[in-house]
N, CA, C and O atoms as a GROMACS GRO file, in nm:
protein
  264
    1MET      N    1 -20.011  -2.652  -1.040
    1MET     CA    2 -20.134  -2.633  -1.116
    1MET      C    3 -20.125  -2.504  -1.197
    1MET      O    4 -20.151  -2.505  -1.318
    2LEU      N    5 -20.091  -2.394  -1.133
    2LEU     CA    6 -20.086  -2.266  -1.203
    2LEU      C    7 -19.967  -2.254  -1.295
    2LEU      O    8 -19.966  -2.169  -1.385
    3SER      N    9 -19.866  -2.336  -1.275
    3SER     CA   10 -19.746  -2.326  -1.358
    3SER      C   11 -19.771  -2.376  -1.501
    3SER      O   12 -19.692  -2.348  -1.590
    4ASN      N   13 -19.880  -2.449  -1.522
    4ASN     CA   14 -19.911  -2.502  -1.654
    4ASN      C   15 -19.999  -2.408  -1.738
    4ASN      O   16 -20.030  -2.441  -1.852
    5ILE      N   17 -20.039  -2.294  -1.683
    5ILE     CA   18 -20.130  -2.205  -1.758
    5ILE      C   19 -20.058  -2.136  -1.872
    5ILE      O   20 -20.106  -2.142  -1.985
    6GLY      N   21 -19.949  -2.074  -1.848
    6GLY     CA   22 -19.876  -2.003  -1.953
    6GLY      C   23 -19.935  -1.865  -1.978
    6GLY      O   24 -20.039  -1.830  -1.923
    7ILE      N   25 -19.867  -1.789  -2.062
    7ILE     CA   26 -19.908  -1.652  -2.092
    7ILE      C   27 -20.042  -1.648  -2.170
    7ILE      O   28 -20.130  -1.570  -2.133
    8PRO      N   29 -20.059  -1.728  -2.275
    8PRO     CA   30 -20.188  -1.722  -2.347
    8PRO      C   31 -20.307  -1.759  -2.260
    8PRO      O   32 -20.413  -1.698  -2.272
    9GLY      N   33 -20.292  -1.858  -2.173
    9GLY     CA   34 -20.399  -1.897  -2.084
    9GLY      C   35 -20.431  -1.789  -1.984
    9GLY      O   36 -20.548  -1.765  -1.952
   10LEU      N   37 -20.327  -1.722  -1.933
   10LEU     CA   38 -20.348  -1.613  -1.839
   10LEU      C   39 -20.421  -1.496  -1.903
   10LEU      O   40 -20.509  -1.435  -1.842
   11ILE      N   41 -20.383  -1.465  -2.026
   11ILE     CA   42 -20.451  -1.356  -2.098
   11ILE      C   43 -20.596  -1.392  -2.121
   11ILE      O   44 -20.684  -1.306  -2.106
   12LEU      N   45 -20.624  -1.517  -2.157
   12LEU     CA   46 -20.761  -1.561  -2.179
   12LEU      C   47 -20.844  -1.549  -2.051
   12LEU      O   48 -20.958  -1.503  -2.055
   13ILE      N   49 -20.786  -1.589  -1.939
   13ILE     CA   50 -20.856  -1.579  -1.811
   13ILE      C   51 -20.886  -1.433  -1.777
   13ILE      O   52 -20.996  -1.402  -1.732
   14LEU      N   53 -20.790  -1.345  -1.797
   14LEU     CA   54 -20.810  -1.204  -1.769
   14LEU      C   55 -20.916  -1.142  -1.857
   14LEU      O   56 -20.997  -1.061  -1.810
   15VAL      N   57 -20.918  -1.178  -1.985
   15VAL     CA   58 -21.019  -1.127  -2.078
   15VAL      C   59 -21.157  -1.177  -2.038
   15VAL      O   60 -21.254  -1.101  -2.039
   16LEU      N   61 -21.167  -1.305  -2.005
   16LEU     CA   62 -21.296  -1.359  -1.960
   16LEU      C   63 -21.345  -1.291  -1.833
   16LEU      O   64 -21.463  -1.261  -1.821
   17ALA      N   65 -21.255  -1.268  -1.739
   17ALA     CA   66 -21.292  -1.200  -1.614
   17ALA      C   67 -21.342  -1.058  -1.644
   17ALA      O   68 -21.438  -1.012  -1.584
   18LEU      N   69 -21.274  -0.990  -1.737
   18LEU     CA   70 -21.316  -0.855  -1.773
   18LEU      C   71 -21.454  -0.856  -1.838
   18LEU      O   72 -21.535  -0.768  -1.810
   19ILE      N   73 -21.480  -0.955  -1.924
   19ILE     CA   74 -21.610  -0.964  -1.988
   19ILE      C   75 -21.720  -0.999  -1.887
   19ILE      O   76 -21.829  -0.941  -1.890
   20ILE      N   77 -21.691  -1.093  -1.798
   20ILE     CA   78 -21.792  -1.138  -1.702
   20ILE      C   79 -21.824  -1.032  -1.598
   20ILE      O   80 -21.940  -1.003  -1.571
   21PHE      N   81 -21.720  -0.974  -1.538
   21PHE     CA   82 -21.741  -0.880  -1.426
   21PHE      C   83 -21.747  -0.735  -1.469
   21PHE      O   84 -21.805  -0.653  -1.398
   22GLY      N   85 -21.691  -0.700  -1.580
   22GLY     CA   86 -21.691  -0.562  -1.626
   22GLY      C   87 -21.579  -0.482  -1.564
   22GLY      O   88 -21.524  -0.521  -1.461
   23PRO      N   89 -21.545  -0.369  -1.626
   23PRO     CA   90 -21.429  -0.292  -1.579
   23PRO      C   91 -21.451  -0.226  -1.443
   23PRO      O   92 -21.353  -0.199  -1.372
   24LYS      N   93 -21.576  -0.198  -1.405
   24LYS     CA   94 -21.598  -0.133  -1.276
   24LYS      C   95 -21.594  -0.232  -1.160
   24LYS      O   96 -21.550  -0.198  -1.051
   25LYS      N   97 -21.639  -0.352  -1.185
   25LYS     CA   98 -21.648  -0.452  -1.078
   25LYS      C   99 -21.518  -0.531  -1.060
   25LYS      O  100 -21.495  -0.588  -0.953
   26LEU      N  101 -21.434  -0.534  -1.162
   26LEU     CA  102 -21.312  -0.614  -1.158
   26LEU      C  103 -21.217  -0.575  -1.044
   26LEU      O  104 -21.164  -0.666  -0.980
   27PRO      N  105 -21.192  -0.447  -1.017
   27PRO     CA  106 -21.105  -0.414  -0.903
   27PRO      C  107 -21.162  -0.460  -0.768
   27PRO      O  108 -21.087  -0.499  -0.679
   28GLU      N  109 -21.295  -0.454  -0.754
   28GLU     CA  110 -21.356  -0.501  -0.630
   28GLU      C  111 -21.338  -0.651  -0.613
   28GLU      O  112 -21.310  -0.700  -0.503
   29VAL      N  113 -21.356  -0.724  -0.724
   29VAL     CA  114 -21.338  -0.870  -0.719
   29VAL      C  115 -21.193  -0.903  -0.685
   29VAL      O  116 -21.167  -0.993  -0.605
   30GLY      N  117 -21.101  -0.833  -0.744
   30GLY     CA  118 -20.958  -0.856  -0.715
   30GLY      C  119 -20.925  -0.827  -0.570
   30GLY      O  120 -20.851  -0.902  -0.506
   31ARG      N  121 -20.979  -0.718  -0.518
   31ARG     CA  122 -20.957  -0.683  -0.378
   31ARG      C  123 -21.014  -0.790  -0.285
   31ARG      O  124 -20.949  -0.829  -0.188
   32ALA      N  125 -21.133  -0.835  -0.314
   32ALA     CA  126 -21.197  -0.939  -0.231
   32ALA      C  127 -21.117  -1.069  -0.237
   32ALA      O  128 -21.101  -1.137  -0.136
   33PHE      N  129 -21.068  -1.103  -0.356
   33PHE     CA  130 -20.986  -1.222  -0.371
   33PHE      C  131 -20.857  -1.212  -0.291
   33PHE      O  132 -20.814  -1.307  -0.227
   34GLY      N  133 -20.795  -1.095  -0.296
   34GLY     CA  134 -20.673  -1.072  -0.219
   34GLY      C  135 -20.696  -1.081  -0.070
   34GLY      O  136 -20.614  -1.139   0.002
   35GLN      N  137 -20.806  -1.026  -0.021
   35GLN     CA  138 -20.838  -1.035   0.121
   35GLN      C  139 -20.865  -1.178   0.163
   35GLN      O  140 -20.827  -1.221   0.272
   36THR      N  141 -20.932  -1.253   0.075
   36THR     CA  142 -20.959  -1.393   0.105
   36THR      C  143 -20.829  -1.471   0.116
   36THR      O  144 -20.811  -1.551   0.209
   37LEU      N  145 -20.738  -1.449   0.022
   37LEU     CA  146 -20.608  -1.517   0.028
   37LEU      C  147 -20.531  -1.480   0.153
   37LEU      O  148 -20.470  -1.566   0.216
   38ARG      N  149 -20.534  -1.352   0.189
   38ARG     CA  150 -20.463  -1.304   0.309
   38ARG      C  151 -20.518  -1.373   0.434
   38ARG      O  152 -20.441  -1.417   0.520
   39GLU      N  153 -20.652  -1.383   0.444
   39GLU     CA  154 -20.714  -1.449   0.560
   39GLU      C  155 -20.679  -1.597   0.564
   39GLU      O  156 -20.653  -1.654   0.670
   40PHE      N  157 -20.678  -1.659   0.445
   40PHE     CA  158 -20.645  -1.802   0.439
   40PHE      C  159 -20.502  -1.826   0.484
   40PHE      O  160 -20.475  -1.919   0.559
   41LYS      N  161 -20.410  -1.743   0.440
   41LYS     CA  162 -20.269  -1.757   0.481
   41LYS      C  163 -20.255  -1.734   0.631
   41LYS      O  164 -20.180  -1.805   0.698
   42LYS      N  165 -20.326  -1.637   0.684
   42LYS     CA  166 -20.318  -1.607   0.828
   42LYS      C  167 -20.373  -1.726   0.908
   42LYS      O  168 -20.313  -1.766   1.007
   43SER      N  169 -20.485  -1.781   0.865
   43SER     CA  170 -20.543  -1.895   0.935
   43SER      C  171 -20.451  -2.015   0.929
   43SER      O  172 -20.435  -2.087   1.027
   44THR      N  173 -20.390  -2.037   0.812
   44THR     CA  174 -20.298  -2.150   0.799
   44THR      C  175 -20.177  -2.130   0.890
   44THR      O  176 -20.133  -2.225   0.955
   45ARG      N  177 -20.125  -2.010   0.895
   45ARG     CA  178 -20.010  -1.980   0.981
   45ARG      C  179 -20.047  -2.001   1.128
   45ARG      O  180 -19.969  -2.059   1.204
   46ASP      N  181 -20.165  -1.954   1.168
   46ASP     CA  182 -20.208  -1.970   1.306
   46ASP      C  183 -20.226  -2.118   1.342
   46ASP      O  184 -20.185  -2.161   1.450
   47LEU      N  185 -20.286  -2.192   1.252
   47LEU     CA  186 -20.308  -2.334   1.276
   47LEU      C  187 -20.175  -2.408   1.288
   47LEU      O  188 -20.158  -2.494   1.374
   48THR      N  189 -20.082  -2.374   1.201
   48THR     CA  190 -19.949  -2.437   1.204
   48THR      C  191 -19.877  -2.406   1.335
   48THR      O  192 -19.815  -2.494   1.395
   49SER      N  193 -19.886  -2.281   1.379
   49SER     CA  194 -19.817  -2.245   1.504
   49SER      C  195 -19.884  -2.314   1.624
   49SER      O  196 -19.815  -2.355   1.718
   50ASP      N  197 -20.018  -2.329   1.621
   50ASP     CA  198 -20.085  -2.400   1.730
   50ASP      C  199 -20.041  -2.546   1.735
   50ASP      O  200 -20.016  -2.600   1.843
   51VAL      N  201 -20.032  -2.609   1.621
   51VAL     CA  202 -19.990  -2.749   1.616
   51VAL      C  203 -19.846  -2.762   1.665
   51VAL      O  204 -19.813  -2.854   1.739
   52MET      N  205 -19.760  -2.670   1.623
   52MET     CA  206 -19.619  -2.677   1.667
   52MET      C  207 -19.608  -2.656   1.817
   52MET      O  208 -19.525  -2.720   1.882
   53GLU      N  209 -19.690  -2.566   1.874
   53GLU     CA  210 -19.688  -2.546   2.018
   53GLU      C  211 -19.731  -2.674   2.091
   53GLU      O  212 -19.672  -2.710   2.192
   54ASP      N  213 -19.834  -2.742   2.039
   54ASP     CA  214 -19.878  -2.867   2.101
   54ASP      C  215 -19.769  -2.973   2.093
   54ASP      O  216 -19.749  -3.048   2.189
   55VAL      N  217 -19.700  -2.980   1.983
   55VAL     CA  218 -19.590  -3.076   1.969
   55VAL      C  219 -19.479  -3.047   2.068
   55VAL      O  220 -19.425  -3.138   2.130
   56GLU      N  221 -19.445  -2.920   2.084
   56GLU     CA  222 -19.341  -2.881   2.178
   56GLU      C  223 -19.383  -2.915   2.321
   56GLU      O  224 -19.301  -2.963   2.400
   57GLU      N  225 -19.510  -2.892   2.356
   57GLU     CA  226 -19.558  -2.925   2.490
   57GLU      C  227 -19.550  -3.075   2.514
   57GLU      O  228 -19.511  -3.120   2.622
   58ASP      N  229 -19.588  -3.154   2.414
   58ASP     CA  230 -19.580  -3.299   2.426
   58ASP      C  231 -19.436  -3.345   2.446
   58ASP      O  232 -19.409  -3.436   2.524
   59LYS      N  233 -19.344  -3.283   2.374
   59LYS     CA  234 -19.203  -3.319   2.390
   59LYS      C  235 -19.155  -3.288   2.530
   59LYS      O  236 -19.080  -3.366   2.589
   60LYS      N  237 -19.196  -3.174   2.585
   60LYS     CA  238 -19.156  -3.137   2.720
   60LYS      C  239 -19.212  -3.235   2.821
   60LYS      O  240 -19.143  -3.271   2.917
   61LYS      N  241 -19.336  -3.279   2.802
   61LYS     CA  242 -19.397  -3.376   2.895
   61LYS      C  243 -19.324  -3.508   2.891
   61LYS      O  244 -19.305  -3.571   2.995
   62VAL      N  245 -19.283  -3.551   2.773
   62VAL     CA  246 -19.211  -3.678   2.760
   62VAL      C  247 -19.074  -3.667   2.828
   62VAL      O  248 -19.032  -3.760   2.897
   63VAL      N  249 -19.006  -3.555   2.810
   63VAL     CA  250 -18.875  -3.535   2.873
   63VAL      C  251 -18.889  -3.530   3.025
   63VAL      O  252 -18.805  -3.586   3.096
   64GLU      N  253 -18.993  -3.465   3.076
   64GLU     CA  254 -19.013  -3.455   3.220
   64GLU      C  255 -19.044  -3.591   3.284
   64GLU      O  256 -19.005  -3.616   3.398
   65LYS      N  257 -19.111  -3.679   3.211
   65LYS     CA  258 -19.146  -3.810   3.266
   65LYS      C  259 -19.024  -3.901   3.281
   65LYS      O  260 -19.023  -3.992   3.363
   66LYS      N  261 -18.921  -3.876   3.201
   66LYS     CA  262 -18.799  -3.959   3.207
   66LYS      C  263 -18.717  -3.922   3.325
   66LYS      O  264 -18.611  -3.980   3.347
   0.00000   0.00000   0.00000
């Protein structure tokens, strides 16, 4: 999705963000966006590891039953 934006589209988005949020608010918005992405990645990683642990436990139970 983001690979189709290109340089002109990215510049347009940045200019619109600057106009909408203003120069003082823009760093705060960027920081909040970064924190949100970081939390999303962490949650995804935790969920993936939980699922993998459950799969490993199920494999061990199947092996023990044989």
